[in-house]
C-alpha positions as a Markdown table, in Angstrom:
| # | Residue | x | y | z |
|---|---|---|---|---|
| 1 | Unk | 9.2 | 21.8 | -5.1 |
| 2 | Unk | 11.0 | 19.5 | -2.7 |
| 3 | Unk | 10.7 | 15.7 | -3.1 |
| 4 | Unk | 12.2 | 12.7 | -1.4 |
| 5 | Unk | 14.4 | 11.1 | -4.1 |
| 6 | Unk | 15.9 | 7.6 | -4.2 |
| 7 | Unk | 18.8 | 8.3 | -6.5 |
| 8 | Unk | 20.9 | 5.1 | -6.5 |
| 9 | Unk | 20.9 | 1.4 | -5.5 |
| 10 | Unk | 23.5 | 2.0 | -2.7 |
| 11 | Unk | 22.1 | 1.9 | 0.8 |
| 12 | Unk | 20.7 | 5.2 | 2.1 |
| 13 | Unk | 20.8 | 6.8 | -1.3 |
| 14 | Unk | 17.8 | 8.9 | -0.4 |
| 15 | Unk | 17.6 | 12.6 | 0.1 |
| 16 | Unk | 15.4 | 15.7 | -0.2 |
| 17 | Unk | 16.0 | 17.4 | -3.6 |
| 18 | Unk | 14.6 | 20.3 | -5.5 |
| 19 | Unk | 12.6 | 18.9 | -8.4 |
| 20 | Unk | 10.2 | 20.5 | -11.0 |
| 21 | Unk | 6.5 | 20.4 | -10.5 |
| 22 | Unk | 5.3 | 17.7 | -12.9 |
| 23 | Unk | 3.5 | 18.4 | -16.2 |
| 24 | Unk | 0.3 | 16.5 | -16.9 |
| 25 | Unk | -1.2 | 15.0 | -20.0 |
| 26 | Unk | -4.8 | 15.2 | -21.3 |
| 27 | Unk | -5.9 | 12.2 | -19.3 |
| 28 | Unk | -4.0 | 13.1 | -16.1 |
| 29 | Unk | -4.5 | 15.2 | -13.0 |
| 30 | Unk | -2.0 | 17.2 | -11.0 |
| 31 | Unk | -2.4 | 15.6 | -7.6 |
| 32 | Unk | -1.7 | 17.8 | -4.6 |
| 33 | Unk | -0.4 | 15.4 | -2.0 |
| 34 | Unk | -1.7 | 16.0 | 1.5 |
| 35 | Unk | -0.6 | 12.7 | 3.1 |
| 36 | Unk | 1.6 | 9.8 | 1.9 |
| 37 | Unk | 2.2 | 6.6 | 3.8 |
| 38 | Unk | 5.6 | 5.0 | 4.3 |
| 39 | Unk | 5.6 | 1.4 | 2.9 |
| 40 | Unk | 8.0 | -1.4 | 3.7 |
| 41 | Unk | 9.0 | -1.2 | 0.0 |
| 42 | Unk | 10.1 | 2.4 | 0.6 |
| 43 | Unk | 12.3 | 1.1 | 3.5 |
| 44 | Unk | 13.7 | -1.6 | 1.3 |
| 45 | Unk | 14.7 | 0.9 | -1.3 |
| 46 | Unk | 16.1 | 3.2 | 1.4 |
| 47 | Unk | 18.3 | 0.3 | 2.6 |
| 48 | Unk | 19.2 | -0.9 | -0.9 |
| 49 | Unk | 17.6 | -4.3 | -0.3 |
| 50 | Unk | 14.8 | -4.3 | -2.8 |
| 51 | Unk | 14.4 | -7.2 | -5.2 |
| 52 | Unk | 12.7 | -5.2 | -8.0 |
| 53 | Unk | 14.0 | -2.9 | -10.7 |
| 54 | Unk | 14.0 | 0.8 | -9.9 |
| 55 | Unk | 14.2 | 3.6 | -12.4 |
| 56 | Unk | 16.7 | 5.9 | -10.7 |
| 57 | Unk | 16.4 | 8.7 | -9.8 |
| 58 | Unk | 12.8 | 8.4 | -8.6 |
| 59 | Unk | 10.6 | 10.1 | -6.0 |
| 60 | Unk | 9.5 | 7.6 | -3.4 |
| 61 | Unk | 5.9 | 7.0 | -2.3 |
| 62 | Unk | 2.9 | 5.1 | -3.6 |
| 63 | Unk | 0.3 | 5.3 | -0.7 |
| 64 | Unk | -1.2 | 8.8 | -1.0 |
| 65 | Unk | -4.2 | 11.0 | -0.6 |
| 66 | Unk | -4.9 | 14.6 | -1.4 |
| 67 | Unk | -6.8 | 17.0 | -3.6 |
| 68 | Unk | -6.9 | 17.6 | -7.4 |
| 69 | Unk | -5.0 | 20.8 | -8.2 |
| 70 | Unk | -5.5 | 20.7 | -12.0 |
| 71 | Unk | -7.2 | 18.3 | -14.5 |
| 72 | Unk | -6.2 | 17.4 | -18.1 |
| 73 | Unk | -8.6 | 18.4 | -20.9 |
| 74 | Unk | -10.0 | 14.9 | -21.3 |
| 75 | Unk | -10.6 | 14.1 | -17.6 |
| 76 | Unk | -14.2 | 13.4 | -16.7 |
| 77 | Unk | -15.7 | 12.6 | -13.3 |
| 78 | Unk | -13.1 | 14.5 | -11.3 |
| 79 | Unk | -12.6 | 18.2 | -10.9 |
| 80 | Unk | -10.3 | 20.6 | -9.1 |
| 81 | Unk | -10.6 | 20.5 | -5.4 |
| 82 | Unk | -11.9 | 16.9 | -5.2 |
| 83 | Unk | -10.5 | 14.8 | -2.3 |
| 84 | Unk | -9.0 | 11.7 | -3.9 |
| 85 | Unk | -6.7 | 8.7 | -3.5 |
| 86 | Unk | -4.8 | 7.0 | -6.2 |
| 87 | Unk | -4.1 | 3.4 | -7.2 |
| 88 | Unk | -0.5 | 2.4 | -7.9 |
| 89 | Unk | -0.5 | 1.2 | -11.6 |
| 90 | Unk | 0.9 | 4.4 | -13.0 |
| 91 | Unk | 1.8 | 3.1 | -16.4 |
| 92 | Unk | 0.1 | 0.2 | -18.2 |
| 93 | Unk | 0.6 | -1.2 | -21.7 |
| 94 | Unk | -2.4 | -0.4 | -23.9 |
| 95 | Unk | -2.6 | -3.9 | -25.3 |
| 96 | Unk | -2.6 | -5.9 | -22.0 |
| 97 | Unk | -4.8 | -8.9 | -21.8 |
| 98 | Unk | -4.9 | -8.5 | -18.1 |
| 99 | Unk | -6.4 | -5.0 | -18.4 |
| 100 | Unk | -9.3 | -6.6 | -20.4 |
| 101 | Unk | -9.9 | -9.0 | -17.5 |
| 102 | Unk | -9.8 | -6.2 | -14.8 |
| 103 | Unk | -6.5 | -7.8 | -13.5 |
| 104 | Unk | -4.2 | -4.9 | -14.4 |
| 105 | Unk | -2.5 | -5.4 | -11.0 |
| 106 | Unk | -1.0 | -8.6 | -12.5 |
| 107 | Unk | 0.3 | -7.0 | -15.7 |
| 108 | Unk | 4.0 | -7.8 | -15.8 |
| 109 | Unk | 4.9 | -4.7 | -17.7 |
| 110 | Unk | 3.1 | -2.2 | -15.4 |
| 111 | Unk | 5.1 | 0.5 | -13.7 |
| 112 | Unk | 4.2 | 1.8 | -10.3 |
| 113 | Unk | 4.6 | 5.1 | -8.4 |
| 114 | Unk | 7.8 | 5.3 | -6.3 |
| 115 | Unk | 10.0 | 2.9 | -8.3 |
| 116 | Unk | 8.9 | 2.9 | -12.0 |
| 117 | Unk | 7.9 | 6.6 | -12.1 |
| 118 | Unk | 8.0 | 9.4 | -9.7 |
| 119 | Unk | 5.9 | 8.9 | -6.6 |
| 120 | Unk | 4.1 | 11.0 | -4.0 |
| 121 | Unk | 6.7 | 12.0 | -1.4 |
| 122 | Unk | 6.5 | 15.5 | -2.9 |
| 123 | Unk | 3.9 | 18.3 | -2.9 |
| 124 | Unk | 2.6 | 17.3 | -6.4 |
| 125 | Unk | 2.5 | 14.1 | -8.6 |
| 126 | Unk | 1.1 | 13.5 | -12.0 |
| 127 | Unk | -1.6 | 10.8 | -11.8 |
| 128 | Unk | -3.7 | 9.2 | -14.6 |
| 129 | Unk | -7.4 | 9.9 | -13.9 |
| 130 | Unk | -8.1 | 6.1 | -14.3 |
| 131 | Unk | -6.2 | 5.6 | -11.0 |
| 132 | Unk | -8.4 | 7.9 | -8.9 |
| 133 | Unk | -11.1 | 7.3 | -6.3 |
| 134 | Unk | -13.1 | 9.8 | -4.4 |
| 135 | Unk | -12.5 | 10.0 | -0.7 |
| 136 | Unk | -15.7 | 9.9 | 1.4 |
| 137 | Unk | -16.3 | 13.0 | 3.4 |
| 138 | Unk | -16.2 | 11.1 | 6.7 |
| 139 | Unk | -12.6 | 9.9 | 6.1 |
| 140 | Unk | -9.5 | 11.9 | 6.9 |
| 141 | Unk | -6.9 | 12.2 | 4.2 |
| 142 | Unk | -4.2 | 10.9 | 6.6 |
| 143 | Unk | -6.2 | 7.7 | 7.0 |
| 144 | Unk | -7.2 | 7.7 | 3.4 |
| 145 | Unk | -3.5 | 7.6 | 2.5 |
| 146 | Unk | -3.4 | 4.0 | 3.9 |
| 147 | Unk | -6.1 | 2.8 | 1.5 |
| 148 | Unk | -3.5 | 1.1 | -0.6 |
| 149 | Unk | -2.0 | -1.3 | 2.0 |
| 150 | Unk | -5.5 | -2.0 | 3.3 |
| 151 | Unk | -6.4 | -3.1 | -0.3 |
| 152 | Unk | -3.4 | -5.4 | -0.3 |
| 153 | Unk | -4.7 | -7.0 | 2.8 |
| 154 | Unk | -8.3 | -7.1 | 1.6 |
| 155 | Unk | -7.2 | -8.9 | -1.6 |
| 156 | Unk | -5.1 | -11.4 | 0.3 |
| 157 | Unk | -7.7 | -12.3 | 3.0 |
| 158 | Unk | -11.1 | -11.5 | 1.5 |
| 159 | Unk | -10.6 | -12.2 | -2.2 |
| 160 | Unk | -7.8 | -14.8 | -2.6 |
| 161 | Unk | -8.4 | -16.7 | 0.6 |
| 162 | Unk | -11.1 | -19.3 | 1.4 |
| 163 | Unk | -12.1 | -17.9 | 4.7 |
| 164 | Unk | -15.4 | -18.8 | 6.4 |
| 165 | Unk | -16.8 | -17.5 | 9.7 |
| 166 | Unk | -15.4 | -19.6 | 12.5 |
| 167 | Unk | -12.2 | -20.6 | 10.7 |
| 168 | Unk | -8.9 | -20.5 | 12.6 |
| 169 | Unk | -6.5 | -18.1 | 11.0 |
| 170 | Unk | -2.7 | -17.6 | 11.6 |
| 171 | Unk | -1.0 | -14.5 | 10.3 |
| 172 | Unk | 2.8 | -14.8 | 10.1 |
| 173 | Unk | 4.6 | -11.5 | 10.3 |
| 174 | Unk | 3.1 | -8.6 | 12.3 |
| 175 | Unk | 4.3 | -5.8 | 10.0 |
| 176 | Unk | 1.8 | -3.3 | 8.6 |
| 177 | Unk | 0.5 | -5.7 | 6.0 |
| 178 | Unk | 0.3 | -8.6 | 8.5 |
| 179 | Unk | -1.6 | -6.5 | 11.0 |
| 180 | Unk | -4.0 | -5.3 | 8.3 |
| 181 | Unk | -4.5 | -8.9 | 7.2 |
| 182 | Unk | -5.3 | -9.7 | 10.8 |
| 183 | Unk | -7.9 | -6.9 | 10.9 |
| 184 | Unk | -9.4 | -8.2 | 7.6 |
| 185 | Unk | -9.6 | -11.7 | 9.0 |
| 186 | Unk | -11.5 | -10.5 | 12.1 |
| 187 | Unk | -13.9 | -8.6 | 9.8 |
| 188 | Unk | -14.4 | -11.7 | 7.7 |
| 189 | Unk | -15.3 | -13.8 | 10.7 |
| 190 | Unk | -12.2 | -15.6 | 11.9 |
| 191 | Unk | -13.0 | -17.8 | 14.8 |
| 192 | Unk | -9.5 | -17.8 | 16.5 |
| 193 | Unk | -6.9 | -15.4 | 15.2 |
| 194 | Unk | -3.2 | -16.1 | 15.9 |
| 195 | Unk | -0.5 | -13.6 | 15.0 |
| 196 | Unk | 3.1 | -14.9 | 14.8 |
| 197 | Unk | 6.3 | -12.9 | 15.0 |
| 198 | Unk | 9.8 | -12.9 | 16.5 |
| 199 | Unk | 11.1 | -11.3 | 19.7 |
| 200 | Unk | 11.9 | -8.1 | 17.9 |
| 201 | Unk | 8.1 | -7.9 | 17.1 |
| 202 | Unk | 7.0 | -7.6 | 20.7 |
| 203 | Unk | 5.5 | -4.1 | 20.3 |
| 204 | Unk | 3.7 | -5.1 | 17.1 |
| 205 | Unk | 2.4 | -8.3 | 18.7 |
| 206 | Unk | 1.0 | -6.2 | 21.5 |
| 207 | Unk | -0.8 | -4.2 | 18.8 |
| 208 | Unk | -2.1 | -7.5 | 17.3 |
| 209 | Unk | -3.7 | -8.3 | 20.7 |
| 210 | Unk | -5.4 | -4.8 | 20.8 |
| 211 | Unk | -6.9 | -5.3 | 17.3 |
| 212 | Unk | -8.5 | -8.6 | 18.4 |
| 213 | Unk | -6.0 | -11.5 | 18.1 |
| 214 | Unk | -6.9 | -14.2 | 20.6 |
| 215 | Unk | -3.3 | -15.5 | 20.6 |
| 216 | Unk | 0.1 | -13.9 | 19.8 |
| 217 | Unk | 3.3 | -16.0 | 19.5 |
| 218 | Unk | 7.0 | -15.4 | 19.1 |
| 219 | Unk | 7.7 | -12.4 | 21.4 |
| 220 | Unk | 9.1 | -14.9 | 24.0 |
| 221 | Unk | 10.7 | -17.3 | 21.5 |
| 222 | Unk | 7.9 | -19.8 | 21.8 |
| 223 | Unk | 8.0 | -23.1 | 19.8 |
| 224 | Unk | 5.3 | -22.2 | 17.2 |
| 225 | Unk | 4.9 | -25.6 | 15.7 |
| 226 | Unk | 4.6 | -27.3 | 19.1 |
| 227 | Unk | 2.0 | -24.7 | 20.2 |
| 228 | Unk | -0.2 | -25.4 | 17.2 |
| 229 | Unk | 0.0 | -29.1 | 17.8 |
| 230 | Unk | -1.7 | -28.5 | 21.1 |
| 231 | Unk | -4.3 | -26.1 | 19.6 |
| 232 | Unk | -7.9 | -27.1 | 19.0 |
| 233 | Unk | -8.1 | -30.7 | 17.6 |
| 234 | Unk | -4.3 | -30.7 | 16.9 |
| 235 | Unk | -4.5 | -30.8 | 13.1 |
| 236 | Unk | -3.5 | -27.2 | 12.6 |
| 237 | Unk | -5.2 | -24.0 | 11.5 |
| 238 | Unk | -7.6 | -23.6 | 8.6 |
| 239 | Unk | -5.8 | -20.7 | 7.0 |
| 240 | Unk | -2.3 | -19.3 | 7.2 |
| 241 | Unk | -1.6 | -15.8 | 5.9 |
| 242 | Unk | 2.1 | -15.5 | 5.2 |
| 243 | Unk | 2.8 | -11.8 | 5.5 |
| 244 | Unk | 6.5 | -12.1 | 6.4 |
| 245 | Unk | 9.1 | -10.5 | 4.2 |
| 246 | Unk | 11.2 | -13.7 | 4.0 |
| 247 | Unk | 10.7 | -16.7 | 1.8 |
| 248 | Unk | 11.5 | -19.2 | 4.6 |
| 249 | Unk | 8.3 | -18.3 | 6.5 |
| 250 | Unk | 6.5 | -20.6 | 4.0 |
| 251 | Unk | 8.2 | -23.5 | 5.8 |
| 252 | Unk | 6.5 | -22.6 | 9.1 |
| 253 | Unk | 3.2 | -22.1 | 7.2 |
| 254 | Unk | 3.3 | -25.6 | 5.9 |
| 255 | Unk | 4.0 | -27.0 | 9.3 |
| 256 | Unk | 1.1 | -25.3 | 11.0 |
| 257 | Unk | -1.7 | -25.5 | 8.4 |
| 258 | Unk | -4.1 | -28.4 | 8.7 |
| 259 | Unk | -4.7 | -31.0 | 6.0 |
| 260 | Unk | -6.8 | -29.6 | 3.1 |
| 261 | Unk | -6.2 | -26.1 | 4.6 |
| 262 | Unk | -4.9 | -23.0 | 2.7 |
| 263 | Unk | -1.8 | -20.8 | 2.8 |
| 264 | Unk | -2.1 | -17.4 | 1.2 |
| 265 | Unk | 1.3 | -15.8 | 0.6 |
| 266 | Unk | 1.3 | -12.0 | 0.5 |
| 267 | Unk | 4.8 | -11.3 | 1.9 |
| 268 | Unk | 7.8 | -11.9 | -0.4 |
| 269 | Unk | 11.6 | -12.0 | -0.3 |
| 270 | Unk | 14.4 | -13.0 | -2.7 |
| 271 | Unk | 15.8 | -15.7 | -0.5 |
| 272 | Unk | 15.7 | -19.3 | -1.9 |
| 273 | Unk | 13.5 | -21.8 | 0.0 |
| 274 | Unk | 16.0 | -24.7 | 0.4 |
| 275 | Unk | 13.4 | -27.1 | 1.9 |
| 276 | Unk | 11.1 | -29.8 | 0.7 |
| 277 | Unk | 7.5 | -29.1 | -0.4 |
| 278 | Unk | 6.4 | -32.6 | 0.4 |
| 279 | Unk | 4.0 | -31.3 | 3.1 |
| 280 | Unk | 2.2 | -29.3 | 0.5 |
| 281 | Unk | 1.4 | -32.5 | -1.3 |
| 282 | Unk | 0.9 | -34.8 | 1.7 |
| 283 | Unk | -1.6 | -32.4 | 3.3 |
| 284 | Unk | -3.2 | -31.5 | 0.0 |
| 285 | Unk | -2.8 | -27.8 | 0.9 |
| 286 | Unk | -3.9 | -25.0 | -1.3 |
| 287 | Unk | -1.0 | -22.5 | -1.8 |
| 288 | Unk | -2.3 | -19.2 | -3.1 |
| 289 | Unk | -0.3 | -16.1 | -4.0 |
| 290 | Unk | -1.8 | -12.6 | -3.6 |
| 291 | Unk | -0.5 | -9.4 | -5.2 |
| 292 | Unk | -1.7 | -5.8 | -5.2 |
| 293 | Unk | -5.4 | -5.0 | -5.9 |
| 294 | Unk | -7.8 | -3.6 | -8.5 |
| 295 | Unk | -10.7 | -1.0 | -8.8 |
| 296 | Unk | -13.5 | -2.9 | -6.9 |
| 297 | Unk | -11.3 | -3.6 | -4.0 |
| 298 | Unk | -10.4 | 0.1 | -3.6 |
| 299 | Unk | -14.1 | 1.0 | -3.5 |
| 300 | Unk | -14.9 | -1.7 | -0.9 |
| 301 | Unk | -12.0 | -0.6 | 1.3 |
| 302 | Unk | -12.9 | 3.1 | 1.1 |
| 303 | Unk | -16.4 | 2.1 | 2.3 |
| 304 | Unk | -15.0 | 0.1 | 5.2 |
| 305 | Unk | -12.6 | 3.0 | 6.2 |
| 306 | Unk | -15.3 | 5.7 | 6.0 |
| 307 | Unk | -17.8 | 3.5 | 8.1 |
| 308 | Unk | -15.2 | 3.0 | 10.9 |
| 309 | Unk | -15.5 | -0.8 | 10.6 |
| 310 | Unk | -11.8 | -0.8 | 9.5 |
| 311 | Unk | -10.2 | 1.3 | 12.3 |
| 312 | Unk | -6.6 | 2.4 | 11.6 |
| 313 | Unk | -6.1 | 4.2 | 14.9 |
| 314 | Unk | -3.8 | 1.5 | 16.3 |
| 315 | Unk | -1.9 | 1.2 | 13.0 |
| 316 | Unk | -1.2 | 4.8 | 12.2 |
| 317 | Unk | 1.2 | 5.9 | 14.9 |
| 318 | Unk | 3.1 | 8.9 | 13.4 |
| 319 | Unk | 2.1 | 11.9 | 11.2 |
| 320 | Unk | 5.1 | 14.0 | 10.3 |
| 321 | Unk | 6.2 | 16.7 | 7.8 |
| 322 | Unk | 8.2 | 15.5 | 4.9 |
| 323 | Unk | 11.3 | 17.1 | 6.4 |
| 324 | Unk | 11.2 | 14.5 | 9.2 |
| 325 | Unk | 11.2 | 11.6 | 6.7 |
| 326 | Unk | 14.4 | 10.0 | 8.1 |
| 327 | Unk | 13.1 | 9.8 | 11.7 |
| 328 | Unk | 9.8 | 8.3 | 10.5 |
| 329 | Unk | 11.7 | 5.8 | 8.2 |
| 330 | Unk | 14.0 | 4.8 | 11.1 |
| 331 | Unk | 11.1 | 4.3 | 13.6 |
| 332 | Unk | 9.2 | 2.1 | 11.1 |
| 333 | Unk | 12.4 | 0.1 | 10.3 |
| 334 | Unk | 13.1 | -0.5 | 14.0 |
| 335 | Unk | 9.5 | -1.5 | 14.7 |
| 336 | Unk | 8.9 | 1.4 | 17.1 |
| 337 | Unk | 5.9 | 2.4 | 15.1 |
| 338 | Unk | 3.7 | 0.3 | 12.8 |
| 339 | Unk | 2.9 | 2.9 | 10.2 |
| 340 | Unk | 4.0 | 6.5 | 9.5 |
| 341 | Unk | 2.5 | 9.1 | 7.2 |
| 342 | Unk | 4.3 | 12.1 | 5.8 |
| 343 | Unk | 2.8 | 15.4 | 4.9 |
| 344 | Unk | 4.6 | 17.1 | 1.9 |
């Protein structure tokens, strides 16, 4: 079969290669990939700018949906032909304390698809049955492939944030995760939603307006901090979701959050902060990190997607065959599209 392989750290060390169809163990399924989303992390590995360890060579892709082609002898609850999606924790240590708490997403030794083990930008991938979820009949596999980033956003906004109906919410960074966080904030009852970017984000900020943001800032180089000073009662916003891929966005978050407010940081980058955190103390702000997701989050998100309450029509802009991976990668990297899906 043909897979999209990231074979070295050097920029653009990604190519289509002939690779063997994977073998499966007793607790695994052979997953026939029908749709796989392109993540920002795939782009980071493509450009050689990732800050995590990669086990080269590795097939990219961790956002995927498809059908079961074959099951291991000990697999229960799933059968050949089932429509499924997969979580990302491909390998977990058997003795993890975090697994016992249901927080396997926070296990430091876990390995994920697309960087730790072969991912899903190929016709088939071996998946542990514990990672699987059934896809509701009402949900297309192309949209189901985006369950994973939706779960990242759900965890950040609906689990790790203290959001009440009527709260003002600012989302920094209108990339795919930021826009999905904005959608989750609207579902959770945000009173006034602000999405913040930079001039290069003009297209994505327009998408933010179309998904319900009352205000978008940054396309014209506005002074964000000054705008927030003149917003509402002038104290700042209740909740800031930092979904930008740079560390320095936390500085802006601290400047625009109100006293006793909250910042949830879901975007990350390797850059040092190089500024004072005194505002965090002076404002008594809650700073919360959010990473990945777990089983109950997947079930809730699949329900939202199948019901249409979480509508991805403005987010999913391109569906392409795997052979057009480079064009899709480049369009996402440039911001021409928000999200692309490949069909192996």
